[in-house]
C-alpha positions as CSV (number, residue, x, y, z in Angstrom):
1,X,30.9,201.1,42.5
2,X,34.3,201.9,44.4
3,X,34.1,198.7,46.6
4,X,33.5,196.6,43.9
5,X,36.6,198.3,41.8
6,X,38.2,197.1,45.3
7,X,37.9,193.6,45.4
8,X,38.5,193.5,41.1
9,X,42.0,194.7,41.8
10,X,42.4,192.7,44.7
11,X,42.0,189.5,42.8
12,X,44.0,190.9,39.5
13,X,47.0,191.2,42.1
14,X,46.2,188.2,43.8
15,X,46.1,186.5,39.9
16,X,49.7,187.7,39.8
17,X,51.3,187.1,42.3
18,X,50.0,183.5,41.4
19,X,51.9,183.2,38.7
20,X,54.8,182.5,40.7
21,X,53.0,179.1,41.7
22,X,55.6,178.0,43.7
23,X,59.4,177.7,44.7
24,X,60.8,174.8,43.3
25,X,64.1,173.1,45.5
26,X,66.2,171.1,43.5
27,X,69.3,170.0,44.8
28,X,72.2,168.6,42.4
29,X,75.7,167.1,43.0
30,X,78.5,168.5,40.8
31,X,79.3,167.7,37.3
32,X,76.2,166.6,37.4
33,X,74.1,167.3,33.5
34,X,70.6,168.0,34.5
35,X,67.5,169.1,33.0
36,X,64.8,171.9,34.5
37,X,61.0,172.3,32.5
38,X,59.3,175.4,32.5
39,X,56.1,175.7,31.9
40,X,53.8,178.7,29.9
41,X,50.9,179.5,28.9
42,X,50.1,179.2,25.1
43,X,49.5,182.7,24.8
44,X,53.8,182.9,24.9
45,X,54.4,180.3,22.2
46,X,56.0,182.5,19.6
47,X,57.7,184.6,22.1
48,X,61.4,183.9,23.0
49,X,62.5,181.6,26.0
50,X,64.9,183.0,28.9
51,X,66.7,181.8,31.8
52,X,67.1,184.5,34.2
53,X,69.4,184.2,37.5
54,X,68.8,186.1,40.8
55,X,65.9,188.8,40.4
56,X,65.7,188.4,36.3
57,X,69.5,190.7,36.6
58,X,70.7,188.4,34.2
59,X,69.1,186.6,31.6
60,X,69.7,184.3,28.4
61,X,68.8,181.8,26.1
62,X,71.9,180.2,25.7
63,X,75.3,180.6,27.6
64,X,78.3,178.6,28.6
65,X,77.1,175.6,30.2
66,X,73.9,176.3,29.9
67,X,70.8,176.2,26.9
68,X,67.4,176.2,26.1
69,X,65.1,174.5,23.8
70,X,61.7,175.2,23.5
71,X,58.4,172.6,22.6
72,X,55.8,175.2,21.9
73,X,53.3,172.2,21.5
74,X,53.4,171.2,24.5
75,X,53.9,174.7,26.6
76,X,57.2,173.7,27.9
77,X,60.5,174.3,27.3
78,X,63.5,172.8,28.8
79,X,66.5,174.4,30.4
80,X,70.1,171.7,30.5
81,X,72.6,172.8,32.9
82,X,75.8,170.7,32.3
83,X,78.9,169.8,34.2
84,X,77.7,171.8,37.3
85,X,79.8,173.4,39.8
86,X,79.1,175.4,43.5
87,X,78.8,178.9,42.3
88,X,76.0,178.0,39.7
89,X,74.1,177.8,43.4
90,X,71.3,180.4,43.0
91,X,67.1,181.2,42.3
92,X,66.5,180.8,38.8
93,X,63.6,182.1,37.1
94,X,61.6,180.7,33.6
95,X,60.7,184.0,31.3
96,X,59.9,185.2,28.1
97,X,61.2,188.1,26.2
98,X,57.3,189.9,25.9
99,X,56.8,193.0,24.4
100,X,59.4,195.4,25.9
101,X,59.8,193.6,28.7
102,X,61.5,190.3,30.0
103,X,58.4,188.4,32.5
104,X,58.5,185.7,34.5
105,X,56.5,182.5,33.9
106,X,55.8,179.5,35.6
107,X,57.5,178.4,38.9
108,X,60.4,179.6,40.6
109,X,64.1,177.0,40.8
110,X,66.3,177.2,44.0
111,X,69.2,175.2,42.9
112,X,72.1,174.0,44.9
113,X,75.1,172.4,43.8
114,X,76.6,169.8,46.6
115,X,79.8,168.0,46.9
116,X,78.7,164.5,47.8
117,X,74.8,162.6,46.4
118,X,71.6,164.8,47.0
119,X,69.1,163.8,49.1
120,X,66.6,163.4,46.8
121,X,67.4,161.9,42.9
122,X,65.9,159.9,40.7
123,X,67.2,156.8,39.3
124,X,66.3,158.0,35.8
125,X,65.3,161.2,34.6
126,X,64.0,160.2,31.3
127,X,61.7,156.9,31.3
128,X,60.6,155.4,27.9
129,X,57.2,153.5,27.5
130,X,55.0,152.3,24.8
131,X,50.9,152.8,25.2
132,X,49.2,150.2,26.7
133,X,52.2,149.3,28.4
134,X,53.8,150.5,32.1
135,X,56.2,152.3,33.2
136,X,57.8,152.2,36.9
137,X,59.8,155.6,38.1
138,X,62.0,155.1,41.2
139,X,62.7,158.6,43.5
140,X,65.7,158.0,46.1
141,X,65.8,159.5,49.7
142,X,68.0,160.1,52.5
143,X,67.2,158.6,56.0
144,X,66.4,162.1,57.7
145,X,63.4,162.3,54.9
146,X,61.9,158.6,56.3
147,X,58.7,160.1,57.9
148,X,58.4,163.4,55.5
149,X,55.0,163.7,53.1
150,X,55.9,162.0,49.6
151,X,54.5,163.6,46.6
152,X,54.3,162.7,42.7
153,X,52.7,165.6,40.7
154,X,52.2,166.2,36.8
155,X,53.1,169.4,35.5
156,X,50.9,171.9,35.2
157,X,48.2,169.7,37.3
158,X,48.5,170.0,41.0
159,X,45.2,168.7,41.6
160,X,46.3,165.1,40.5
161,X,48.8,164.6,42.9
162,X,49.2,161.5,45.1
163,X,50.8,161.8,48.8
164,X,51.3,159.8,51.4
165,X,54.1,159.2,54.3
166,X,54.3,155.7,54.2
167,X,51.5,153.9,52.5
168,X,50.6,153.0,49.2
169,X,48.1,154.5,47.6
170,X,46.4,154.0,44.1
171,X,44.4,156.8,41.8
172,X,43.4,155.8,38.4
173,X,46.2,154.1,36.7
174,X,48.7,155.7,39.3
175,X,50.1,153.8,42.1
176,X,52.6,155.2,44.9
177,X,54.2,153.0,46.8
178,X,56.5,154.2,49.7
179,X,59.7,151.8,51.2
180,X,61.0,153.5,53.7
181,X,63.8,150.9,54.8
182,X,65.2,151.0,51.3
183,X,64.3,154.9,50.7
184,X,62.4,154.6,47.9
185,X,59.2,155.7,46.6
186,X,58.2,153.8,43.9
187,X,55.8,155.3,41.0
188,X,54.1,152.9,38.5
189,X,51.8,154.0,35.7
190,X,49.7,151.4,33.9
191,X,47.8,151.0,29.9
192,X,49.7,153.9,28.9
193,X,48.2,156.9,26.8
194,X,50.0,158.6,24.2
195,X,48.9,162.0,26.2
196,X,50.9,160.6,29.0
197,X,54.1,162.0,27.9
198,X,55.0,164.9,30.1
199,X,57.0,166.2,32.6
200,X,56.6,165.2,36.4
201,X,57.9,166.1,39.7
202,X,58.8,163.3,42.9
203,X,58.7,165.7,46.0
204,X,60.1,164.8,49.3
205,X,59.3,167.1,52.3
206,X,60.3,170.3,50.8
207,X,63.1,169.0,48.1
208,X,61.8,168.3,44.7
209,X,63.4,166.5,41.1
210,X,61.9,166.3,37.6
211,X,61.5,163.4,35.6
212,X,60.0,163.2,31.8
213,X,58.3,160.2,30.6
214,X,57.8,159.6,27.1
215,X,54.8,157.1,25.7
216,X,55.3,155.9,22.4
217,X,53.8,153.9,19.4
218,X,53.5,150.1,20.2
219,X,55.9,148.9,17.9
220,X,54.7,144.6,16.9
221,X,57.9,143.6,17.4
222,X,58.4,144.8,20.9
223,X,55.7,143.6,23.2
224,X,55.0,143.5,27.0
225,X,56.2,145.6,29.8
226,X,58.6,148.7,29.2
227,X,61.7,148.8,30.8
228,X,63.5,151.6,32.2
229,X,66.5,153.8,29.9
230,X,68.3,155.7,31.4
231,X,69.9,158.6,28.6
232,X,73.2,160.1,28.6
233,X,72.9,162.0,25.2
234,X,73.8,165.9,25.3
235,X,70.9,168.2,24.6
236,X,71.1,169.3,21.2
237,X,71.5,173.6,20.7
238,X,68.5,175.0,18.7
239,X,66.7,177.8,18.4
240,X,64.6,179.4,20.6
241,X,61.1,178.8,17.7
242,X,61.8,175.2,17.2
243,X,59.0,172.8,18.0
244,X,58.4,169.4,18.5
245,X,55.4,167.1,19.1
246,X,57.1,165.0,21.7
247,X,59.8,165.2,23.9
248,X,62.1,163.2,22.5
249,X,64.5,161.0,24.3
250,X,67.3,162.2,22.7
251,X,67.0,165.9,23.4
252,X,67.4,165.2,27.2
253,X,70.4,164.7,29.6
254,X,70.8,161.9,32.3
255,X,71.0,162.3,36.0
256,X,70.7,160.6,39.4
257,X,71.6,157.0,37.5
258,X,73.3,156.3,40.9
259,X,73.0,152.0,40.0
260,X,74.3,152.6,36.1
261,X,72.6,152.7,33.3
262,X,70.1,149.6,32.6
263,X,70.7,147.5,29.6
264,X,67.7,146.9,26.8
265,X,65.7,144.2,26.5
266,X,66.9,140.9,25.3
267,X,64.1,138.0,24.3
268,X,65.1,134.9,24.9
269,X,63.1,133.4,22.3
270,X,65.4,135.4,19.8
271,X,68.2,133.0,21.6
272,X,66.3,130.1,21.0
273,X,66.1,130.5,17.8
274,X,69.4,131.3,16.4
275,X,71.2,128.7,19.5
276,X,68.4,125.9,18.6
277,X,69.2,125.4,15.0
278,X,73.0,125.6,15.2
279,X,72.8,123.0,18.1
280,X,71.3,120.5,16.1
281,X,73.0,120.5,13.0
282,X,76.6,120.0,15.5
283,X,74.5,116.7,17.1
284,X,73.7,115.7,13.7
285,X,77.3,116.2,11.9
286,X,78.9,114.3,15.3
287,X,76.6,111.4,14.7
288,X,77.4,111.3,10.9
289,X,81.3,111.4,12.1
290,X,81.4,108.3,14.8
291,X,79.2,106.5,11.9
292,X,81.6,107.1,9.5
293,X,84.5,106.3,12.0
294,X,83.2,102.7,13.0
295,X,81.9,101.7,9.6
296,X,85.9,102.4,8.7
297,X,86.9,100.6,11.7
298,X,84.8,97.2,11.4
299,X,86.1,97.3,7.7
300,X,89.5,97.3,9.0
301,X,89.1,94.4,10.8
302,X,87.3,92.3,7.9
303,X,90.6,93.3,6.0
304,X,92.9,92.3,8.6
305,X,90.8,88.4,8.8
306,X,91.3,88.4,5.2
307,X,94.7,88.6,5.1
308,X,95.1,85.6,7.7
309,X,93.4,83.4,6.1
310,X,95.0,84.1,2.8
311,X,98.0,83.3,4.1
312,X,96.9,80.1,5.4
313,X,95.9,78.8,1.9
314,X,99.2,80.2,0.0
315,X,101.5,77.6,1.4
316,X,103.0,75.6,-0.8
317,X,102.4,71.6,-1.5
318,X,105.4,70.1,-2.7
319,X,105.4,66.5,-4.1
320,X,107.9,63.8,-4.4
321,X,108.3,60.3,-5.9
322,X,110.4,57.5,-4.5
323,X,110.6,54.8,-7.1
324,X,111.7,51.1,-5.0
325,X,113.5,48.9,-7.8
326,X,113.0,45.4,-6.9
327,X,115.9,43.2,-6.0
328,X,117.7,40.5,-8.8
329,X,115.0,38.0,-8.5
330,X,116.8,34.4,-7.7
331,X,116.0,31.5,-10.7
332,X,113.4,30.2,-8.2
333,X,111.2,33.3,-8.2
334,X,111.9,34.4,-11.3
335,X,108.8,32.8,-12.8
336,X,106.7,34.4,-10.1
337,X,107.7,38.2,-11.2
338,X,107.2,37.2,-14.4
339,X,104.1,36.1,-13.3
340,X,103.6,39.4,-11.9
341,X,103.9,41.4,-15.5
342,X,106.5,43.9,-13.9
343,X,104.8,45.8,-11.9
344,X,106.2,48.9,-9.9
345,X,105.0,50.1,-6.2
346,X,105.6,53.7,-6.0
347,X,105.2,55.8,-2.5
348,X,104.9,59.7,-2.3
349,X,105.4,62.1,0.7
350,X,104.3,65.1,1.3
351,X,106.0,68.2,2.3
352,X,104.8,71.5,3.5
353,X,106.7,74.2,3.2
354,X,106.4,77.6,4.3
355,X,107.2,80.8,2.5
């Protein structure tokens, strides 16, 4: 009986120690804005959520450059830390305000703030997708971690983790590809479901980095592969009991966007619908203008030719009459002249005078 009670006690102690699942090591760069997820059991849904530093000595739900937002429907609350400084480095705990005590939940977080780029980061801390679509997450690691173990895990689902050193792995709808030449670990999730919305961890060696995937309903106007979106909006201050069915992308802060923000996809079909009618209208207008100009030129030439013909026909014709009178006839020819009945001869000449 005593021996049985001893084993039960040992199991209880081990279970209590397992409340701290692991220590998460995260390295951030100075001046970055970061968001860290904290998981908790549903029985703490109505409790106040806290962010504690160094052995639970200092706990708060909102503080200068730090705030806590609760999502009880998902069993997670997030901690936002903005404009990180070197003195923010330390060990932090996710905790809840239980009856008369503060109780740590989930994992402990060992945060290190450095001046230069960290050894592990992600291109986008928030990745948006649609049901039935595909999303891609890229984790960037340093050269010294080329030959260390790479891991991709979903929050609170360690059994679903994918691990590899340098190969490509496929499991269900998830594909993990490691490129040690470019030092990029690429995770692709296909045939997305609404239930895929959650926090995930990208890990290389003993380093970790959080990524949130948000899956929305498919819209009729936006189909096809889903693109990555980097967000820069700040986390609004909300009460610890605020509930949200889905982690909104506007509630999270972007980090690790080394290559800048990605522009949203703009389809060429829309451009063609606008440009083609405009080009067609301009082409028709050009043809009309050219035809009108051609007709005007032809009419102008015809007018000039008509003017020349009118000028030629307007020449004046002058008639002059010359009358030749006969000399006085001699007596011998007088009879002949009488016989000629006195006819006269008239000559005419034409003189053309130009205007």
